[in-house]
Backbone bond lengths (Angstrom), bond angles and torsions (degrees), N, CA, C in turn:
res aa  C-N    CA-C-N  psi(-1)  N-CA   C-N-CA  omega(-1)  CA-C   N-CA-C  phi
1 X - - - 1.454 - - 1.526 108.63 -
2 X 1.304 116.02 125.00 1.458 122.38 179.90 1.519 108.14 -101.31
3 X 1.314 117.16 128.03 1.462 122.14 178.63 1.525 109.99 -81.50
4 X 1.310 116.22 165.36 1.459 122.48 176.88 1.526 108.88 -84.13
5 X 1.336 116.08 136.98 1.457 121.73 172.50 1.520 107.34 -100.70
6 X 1.319 116.39 123.67 1.468 121.26 179.82 1.516 109.39 -94.66
7 X 1.336 115.42 135.31 1.455 122.56 -174.23 1.522 108.67 -132.27
8 X 1.324 116.18 141.37 1.463 120.54 169.87 1.519 105.55 -96.03
9 X 1.314 116.04 119.60 1.455 119.80 -177.92 1.513 111.52 161.50
10 X 1.306 115.08 -161.07 1.454 124.03 -174.55 1.524 109.95 -105.29
11 X 1.317 117.07 115.10 1.472 121.48 -178.83 1.521 112.38 -63.96
12 X 1.326 118.10 -18.32 1.463 119.73 179.10 1.527 112.30 -86.53
13 X 1.326 116.26 3.09 1.468 120.69 179.03 1.524 109.67 -131.66
14 X 1.353 116.73 59.73 1.464 119.06 -177.10 1.525 111.04 -70.82
15 X 1.336 116.50 132.47 1.463 119.24 -178.29 1.525 111.62 -74.83
16 X 1.303 114.44 163.73 1.458 120.25 173.66 1.502 113.82 105.33
17 X 1.328 115.39 153.08 1.461 120.97 -177.58 1.529 113.88 -90.03
18 X 1.314 118.29 -14.90 1.463 120.75 -173.13 1.517 113.02 -79.23
19 X 1.327 116.27 177.39 1.463 121.59 178.91 1.527 110.77 -63.60
20 X 1.338 115.21 132.56 1.458 122.11 -178.03 1.515 110.10 -139.61
21 X 1.318 115.04 144.98 1.462 122.11 175.02 1.526 107.55 -121.58
22 X 1.323 116.36 128.14 1.457 121.83 173.80 1.523 106.51 -97.29
23 X 1.324 116.79 117.89 1.460 121.21 -177.49 1.524 110.31 -107.14
24 X 1.314 115.82 140.99 1.467 121.35 174.83 1.521 108.02 -146.81
25 X 1.323 115.37 162.36 1.466 121.07 -179.57 1.520 108.84 -106.66
26 X 1.330 115.26 129.72 1.456 122.42 175.28 1.514 109.99 -116.55
27 X 1.315 114.55 -177.14 1.465 121.12 -175.57 1.513 112.23 -104.86
28 X 1.327 115.23 169.09 1.467 121.08 -176.93 1.524 114.04 -94.77
29 X 1.347 117.20 13.53 1.463 119.10 176.79 1.527 111.57 -112.35
30 X 1.329 116.17 5.23 1.463 120.15 175.57 1.517 114.84 81.53
31 X 1.343 117.86 9.50 1.466 120.38 179.35 1.529 109.72 -77.97
32 X 1.315 115.21 140.08 1.472 121.94 -179.59 1.517 106.85 -144.87
33 X 1.319 118.40 128.57 1.454 116.95 176.88 1.506 116.32 160.01
34 X 1.336 119.21 -7.88 1.465 120.86 178.76 1.522 109.53 -128.20
35 X 1.322 115.18 158.39 1.466 119.58 178.81 1.513 112.18 77.77
36 X 1.319 115.62 -149.59 1.470 121.34 -175.23 1.530 112.29 -61.74
37 X 1.327 117.85 -24.97 1.472 118.63 -177.42 1.522 112.18 -64.31
38 X 1.333 117.82 -24.41 1.465 119.49 175.15 1.529 110.16 -63.08
39 X 1.322 116.19 -44.61 1.468 120.32 179.22 1.527 111.30 -67.98
40 X 1.333 116.67 -37.85 1.470 119.97 177.72 1.518 109.99 -61.42
41 X 1.331 117.06 -47.48 1.465 120.94 -178.36 1.521 111.84 -64.19
42 X 1.344 117.36 -36.32 1.478 119.27 177.46 1.525 111.18 -61.61
43 X 1.321 117.45 -35.60 1.471 121.23 -178.40 1.530 112.48 -83.67
44 X 1.333 115.40 -42.43 1.466 120.60 -174.88 1.529 109.17 -144.62
45 X 1.311 119.08 120.42 1.472 120.75 179.62 1.533 113.59 -75.01
46 X 1.318 117.93 -18.30 1.462 121.46 -174.82 1.517 115.88 -58.88
47 X 1.338 119.88 -47.42 1.460 119.29 -177.73 1.532 113.68 -58.93
48 X 1.335 117.36 -40.69 1.471 119.13 177.50 1.527 110.70 -65.92
49 X 1.313 116.05 -47.23 1.471 120.85 -179.04 1.530 110.13 -58.32
50 X 1.327 116.95 -45.07 1.468 120.49 -178.65 1.526 112.22 -70.46
51 X 1.334 117.60 -36.54 1.462 121.14 176.76 1.535 110.34 -61.89
52 X 1.326 116.59 -46.75 1.474 120.74 -179.91 1.534 110.64 -64.63
53 X 1.324 116.91 -41.89 1.468 120.64 178.26 1.526 110.08 -63.67
54 X 1.322 116.54 -44.10 1.470 122.36 178.19 1.521 110.30 -57.14
55 X 1.330 116.83 -46.41 1.466 121.11 179.31 1.524 111.71 -63.45
56 X 1.318 116.17 -45.56 1.473 120.71 -176.09 1.522 112.67 -69.38
57 X 1.314 117.63 -35.56 1.465 120.18 -172.51 1.513 115.08 -101.14
58 X 1.339 117.49 -13.43 1.468 116.37 -176.67 1.524 112.82 -139.82
59 X 1.318 115.98 36.04 1.461 119.77 176.06 1.524 109.34 -65.33
60 X 1.351 117.41 154.11 1.470 120.15 -178.80 1.533 113.61 -53.80
61 X 1.326 116.99 -35.08 1.469 119.54 179.80 1.527 111.16 -62.09
62 X 1.325 116.46 -26.89 1.464 121.18 178.67 1.525 111.60 -94.26
63 X 1.340 115.94 6.71 1.463 119.72 179.55 1.513 113.41 79.47
64 X 1.340 116.99 19.55 1.457 120.60 -175.83 1.505 114.41 -99.30
65 X 1.327 115.21 -173.77 1.447 122.22 -173.36 1.512 115.92 -90.93
66 X 1.332 119.67 -4.02 1.463 121.64 179.86 1.528 108.16 -78.59
67 X 1.345 115.13 110.53 1.465 119.99 -177.58 1.516 108.24 -164.85
68 X 1.308 116.80 168.10 1.457 120.64 173.74 1.520 109.42 -55.20
69 X 1.315 116.66 133.16 1.462 121.78 178.99 1.513 114.87 92.78
70 X 1.328 117.56 -6.56 1.469 120.87 -178.12 1.532 110.88 -87.59
71 X 1.325 115.16 154.66 1.469 122.41 -179.98 1.519 109.18 -129.57
72 X 1.320 115.25 136.70 1.456 122.22 173.79 1.525 107.14 -121.96
73 X 1.317 116.99 124.55 1.457 121.76 178.30 1.524 109.09 -101.25
74 X 1.333 116.33 128.47 1.466 122.06 -178.29 1.525 108.52 -123.23
75 X 1.326 116.47 121.40 1.469 120.96 177.02 1.522 108.91 -73.21
76 X 1.351 115.99 131.50 1.470 120.36 178.06 1.529 111.95 -118.95
77 X 1.321 116.23 -19.20 1.464 123.72 175.23 1.525 105.50 -149.33
78 X 1.333 118.12 169.18 1.472 118.98 -176.85 1.529 114.92 -54.87
79 X 1.332 118.68 -35.00 1.468 119.94 179.74 1.533 111.50 -125.92
80 X 1.334 116.25 31.56 1.461 120.85 -179.42 1.524 109.66 -139.51
81 X 1.329 115.52 130.36 1.461 122.63 -179.80 1.520 109.23 -128.14
82 X 1.327 116.11 154.43 1.457 122.64 170.25 1.514 106.87 -110.62
83 X 1.343 115.67 128.55 1.459 121.32 177.39 1.521 108.16 -99.89
84 X 1.344 115.63 108.84 1.459 121.88 173.23 1.524 106.64 -83.51
85 X 1.334 117.10 109.12 1.460 121.84 -176.39 1.531 109.14 -111.26
86 X 1.312 117.22 125.94 1.466 121.29 -178.64 1.528 108.12 -89.00
87 X 1.346 115.15 99.93 1.456 120.29 -175.07 1.512 114.75 -130.05
88 X 1.329 116.47 13.40 1.460 118.42 175.82 1.515 109.60 -138.56
89 X 1.325 114.72 142.37 1.462 122.47 -179.45 1.520 108.52 -94.96
90 X 1.323 116.17 106.53 1.455 121.17 -179.30 1.515 111.99 74.07
91 X 1.345 114.37 -165.63 1.462 121.60 178.02 1.523 108.55 -137.02
92 X 1.320 115.86 150.84 1.449 120.72 179.27 1.524 109.26 -86.63
93 X 1.332 116.11 132.15 1.457 122.17 177.00 1.532 107.83 -130.02
94 X 1.317 116.45 178.08 1.475 120.20 176.93 1.523 111.15 -63.40
95 X 1.307 117.29 -28.42 1.470 121.41 -178.92 1.525 112.44 -84.00
96 X 1.318 117.11 -7.64 1.453 120.97 -177.54 1.517 110.68 122.17
97 X 1.306 116.26 -167.33 1.458 121.64 -179.59 1.518 109.60 -71.75
98 X 1.347 116.25 121.95 1.467 120.58 176.97 1.516 107.96 -98.77
99 X 1.335 115.77 121.96 1.457 121.72 178.01 1.518 108.50 -116.53
100 X 1.297 116.21 -176.80 1.472 119.79 179.36 1.532 111.86 -68.67
101 X 1.317 117.52 -14.43 1.473 120.31 -179.41 1.520 113.19 -106.22
102 X 1.325 118.15 0.84 1.462 120.86 178.49 1.515 111.59 133.65
103 X 1.349 115.09 -158.74 1.462 121.44 -177.66 1.519 110.52 -98.92
104 X 1.326 115.11 144.89 1.457 122.07 176.95 1.524 107.72 -125.28
105 X 1.352 117.47 82.90 1.468 119.72 179.38 1.531 110.47 -59.09
106 X 1.326 115.87 139.70 1.450 120.31 177.90 1.519 115.14 81.09
107 X 1.311 117.50 -3.12 1.474 120.22 178.36 1.521 108.82 -69.46
108 X 1.303 116.62 155.65 1.464 121.91 178.63 1.514 111.48 -70.33
109 X 1.326 116.45 -173.63 1.457 120.58 -179.01 1.529 111.28 -65.65
110 X 1.323 116.19 156.60 1.463 120.36 -177.07 1.530 115.80 -73.53
111 X 1.318 119.11 -13.16 1.466 121.18 -178.48 1.527 110.32 -57.13
112 X 1.337 115.49 141.57 1.468 121.50 175.37 1.526 106.54 -130.23
113 X 1.324 115.37 102.66 1.460 121.20 -173.94 1.534 112.48 -63.31
114 X 1.325 117.47 -38.08 1.475 119.21 177.89 1.521 111.09 -62.64
115 X 1.335 116.37 -38.18 1.470 120.24 178.43 1.523 110.44 -67.41
116 X 1.329 117.30 -39.76 1.470 120.00 177.84 1.529 109.62 -63.51
117 X 1.323 117.38 -42.33 1.477 120.30 177.72 1.534 109.76 -59.11
118 X 1.315 117.38 -45.13 1.466 120.32 179.25 1.528 110.99 -62.58
119 X 1.332 117.01 -42.38 1.465 120.88 177.83 1.534 110.76 -60.22
120 X 1.325 116.34 -46.03 1.464 120.14 -178.77 1.521 111.61 -65.47
121 X 1.323 117.21 -34.95 1.467 120.80 176.71 1.527 110.32 -63.85
122 X 1.314 116.80 -41.90 1.468 121.11 175.98 1.527 110.25 -66.24
123 X 1.331 116.17 -38.74 1.458 120.54 -179.53 1.527 111.44 -62.90
124 X 1.325 117.68 -31.25 1.473 121.19 176.01 1.530 109.33 -54.92
125 X 1.324 116.82 -48.19 1.469 120.60 -178.44 1.532 110.98 -63.32
126 X 1.324 117.31 -42.74 1.473 120.42 178.90 1.532 111.07 -62.76
127 X 1.325 116.78 -44.20 1.463 120.62 -178.54 1.525 111.26 -67.13
128 X 1.319 117.33 -41.32 1.467 120.10 179.81 1.529 110.94 -66.01
129 X 1.321 116.34 -41.76 1.466 121.18 -179.96 1.529 111.33 -59.87
130 X 1.331 116.61 -33.40 1.464 121.53 -176.61 1.528 113.06 -103.11
131 X 1.334 117.13 -1.94 1.459 123.00 -174.20 1.528 109.44 52.42
132 X 1.332 115.41 48.54 1.465 122.31 -172.09 1.517 112.83 -107.30
133 X 1.325 114.26 149.63 1.452 122.00 167.47 1.525 107.23 -80.66
134 X 1.339 116.35 160.29 1.465 120.96 176.74 1.520 108.31 -119.43
135 X 1.334 115.30 128.94 1.467 123.54 179.51 1.524 107.25 -119.01
136 X 1.348 116.11 138.42 1.463 118.97 -176.83 1.520 110.85 -160.75
137 X 1.339 116.41 156.68 1.464 118.54 166.28 1.534 107.31 -76.94
138 X 1.303 117.94 -171.56 1.470 121.00 175.66 1.529 107.17 -75.84
139 X 1.327 114.65 81.79 1.466 121.71 -173.14 1.527 112.13 -54.83
140 X 1.325 114.16 140.23 1.456 120.34 176.78 1.509 114.93 76.91
141 X 1.338 118.23 -0.19 1.462 120.81 -173.39 1.529 113.70 -112.75
142 X 1.300 116.79 -1.06 1.462 119.30 176.97 1.519 109.15 -94.86
143 X 1.307 115.21 -106.86 1.462 120.99 -178.19 1.528 112.87 -64.32
144 X 1.326 117.34 -24.45 1.470 120.73 179.93 1.529 111.88 -75.75
145 X 1.348 117.40 -16.56 1.454 120.77 174.24 1.513 116.21 78.61
146 X 1.329 117.54 17.48 1.460 120.34 -178.76 1.510 113.68 -80.42
147 X 1.327 115.48 173.33 1.461 122.62 179.36 1.526 109.06 -110.66
148 X 1.342 115.84 128.47 1.456 120.43 -178.69 1.526 111.64 -59.41
149 X 1.318 117.20 -33.57 1.469 120.89 179.48 1.524 111.65 -61.82
150 X 1.329 117.55 -19.88 1.468 121.76 176.96 1.529 112.08 -98.34
151 X 1.335 117.56 -28.70 1.464 121.19 -178.54 1.527 111.57 -81.70
152 X 1.313 117.36 -42.58 1.468 120.75 -177.60 1.536 112.40 -52.92
153 X 1.345 119.61 -46.14 1.473 118.62 178.53 1.535 112.96 -62.07
154 X 1.318 117.63 -30.73 1.469 120.36 177.90 1.529 110.47 -64.62
155 X 1.326 115.99 -39.72 1.462 120.61 178.60 1.529 110.03 -65.66
156 X 1.314 116.13 -43.56 1.472 120.29 -179.34 1.527 111.78 -67.33
157 X 1.349 117.44 -36.95 1.474 121.57 -179.88 1.525 112.68 -70.98
158 X 1.317 117.04 -22.08 1.467 120.42 -176.59 1.525 110.03 -107.53
159 X 1.306 117.24 -79.74 1.461 121.67 -177.56 1.529 111.72 -63.12
160 X 1.318 116.68 -47.45 1.460 120.66 -178.78 1.515 112.87 -60.50
161 X 1.329 116.16 -41.93 1.471 120.73 -179.08 1.521 112.17 -65.86
162 X 1.330 117.27 -19.85 1.462 121.63 178.48 1.529 111.79 -103.61
163 X 1.320 115.94 18.50 1.471 122.76 176.82 1.523 114.02 55.88
164 X 1.321 115.81 36.12 1.467 120.40 176.08 1.526 107.66 -93.51
165 X 1.330 117.67 124.25 1.464 119.70 178.42 1.530 110.89 -63.40
166 X 1.327 115.60 128.88 1.466 122.03 -179.01 1.525 108.78 -124.05
167 X 1.319 115.08 131.40 1.453 122.97 177.90 1.520 108.32 -119.48
168 X 1.321 116.47 121.92 1.465 121.76 -179.95 1.522 107.41 -109.55
169 X 1.331 115.40 127.30 1.457 122.37 -173.61 1.521 111.76 -104.53
170 X 1.318 113.90 138.18 1.458 121.89 167.97 1.523 105.59 -112.45
171 X 1.309 116.21 119.98 1.460 121.70 -178.07 1.515 108.95 -86.30
172 X 1.321 116.86 125.01 1.449 121.70 175.26 1.527 106.64 -108.68
173 X 1.321 115.21 116.88 1.461 120.13 -178.42 1.528 109.70 -81.28
174 X 1.336 116.64 143.52 1.462 119.21 178.73 1.531 111.42 -64.88
175 X 1.324 116.44 145.68 1.458 121.77 177.28 1.518 109.16 -77.04
176 X 1.322 116.78 140.22 1.481 119.97 178.45 1.504 110.73 -97.17
């Protein structure tokens, strides 16, 4: 069993020369633009482009693989990948939860813990195949509205149980 290493820093700049996967949680409506994805796009345009293409061309309505619980791995450097993991249903707005079918005022947060578990289970196979470490922010706990006390055990039950090194980052912004 591999424990989680907590780091203060930027999850999009994982140190080390070895194979690394940066994992983050996205939504099932194809929206991209807030949270860690802003930093990912500033460094590498590929993950956003591939996420949008994946959503447009393989949504469940079209019989494709873009759905809650799915993972898309995008190479950004020779030994670095970004894992686009679909672990939230819609996005939270001032009007309520926005899904592909409209707004749901009063709905709970968009995080879907079962989908995150499925994503992490798939990520185990990707990490083992590449002998890679996994670096991530506190997935599902920012814009998705999840609770770390519920997400952390999912990471330990999946990646940790398979002895995959996991680094969880807390970003501290500079004071102005």
